[in-house]
Each structure stands twice: as structure tokens, then as C-alpha cells.
N, C-alpha and C positions, 0 to 999 in steps of 0.2 A: 097736923105738923106745921102748916103754914101759920095758923093763928097763934101757935105757941112760941113763935120765934122771939128771942130776946133782942134787946138793942144791939148787942154785939154780933148778932147773927143776921142782921138786916141784909147784908150782901148776898145771903143765900135765898132771899125771897123770890127773885125772878125765876131761878131754876125750879124752886119748889112750886111756884105758881103754874109754870108750864107743865110740870108733872101732874099736878092736881087737875088741870084742864084735860090732859090726855086721859087720865084715869076716869074722869067723869064721863068721857065719851066712850069708855070701854076700850081704850087703846093704850093700856099701860105697857108700852113696848119701847125698849131702848134700842135704837138703831146702832149697830156696831160701826166703828169708824172705818174699818177695812171694807172696801167695795165688795169683794167676794163674800165675806162673812155677812154683810148686809143683805145681799141677794139671797143667800141661803136662809137667813132669818125670815125673809119675806116669803120664801117657799114654804117654810114650816108654818108660818102664820096663816097663809092661804089654805094649806092642807088641813090645819086644825079647824078652820071655818067650814070646809067641806065635811070633815068628820062630825062636827057638831050640828050639821044641817042648816047652818046660817048662810051658806053659799052653795049655789047649784054646782054639782060636780063638773058639768061641762064648762061652766064659766070659770071655775077654779082651775081646771086643767089648762084651759086656754091662757088664763092669766099667769100661771106658773111658767108655761112655755114662752109667752110673750114678754113678761116682765122679769123673768129669772133666767131661764135657759138661754134665751136669745142673747141677753146681755153678758152671759158667762161664756159665750162663744160656742154654744152647742151647735153641732152640724145640722143643717137643714135636712128635711126629708128627701129633697131632690139630690143632695150630695151623697146620700147613703147608698145610692145606686142599686 
């Protein structure tokens, strides 16, 4: 896609370049603009890594708790009483 841009499409090159880079790293992931939606997307991404075996389940669960649930205001274990 990037190599096939015409002269009138040059303004699209930076965005396409960034997308190509993310895809080459295996991270073809568009982060939603909404904070809550972005955190949920991250949770699904981490869960998919656990499911496909590329992320240890304990590490995945911890990262979902630390990077997603905590930032979404989930109650702590101590406050559940």
C-alpha cells in the first residue's frame, strides 16, 4: 500500500508508514480514542496473548489487573471486605 501511493496521496504516507511498522512488529492494533474503550481493547489483546500461549497466564492476569482494571477504577481486594 505504501509503495503504491500516487503523487496526490503523499499526505497519507506518514500514517501508512506507521501502520506498516506496527504490522511488521505484529502489532496491527488501532487504539480507540476513548480512554475506557482503549483499556478494554488492551484487556482483550492481553487475553488473546494468554489464549494463544504467547503470554504466561499469571503475567497476563496481573497486567490486566494492573494496566486495565486499576485504571478503570476497579475496587481493590482490600475494599471488597
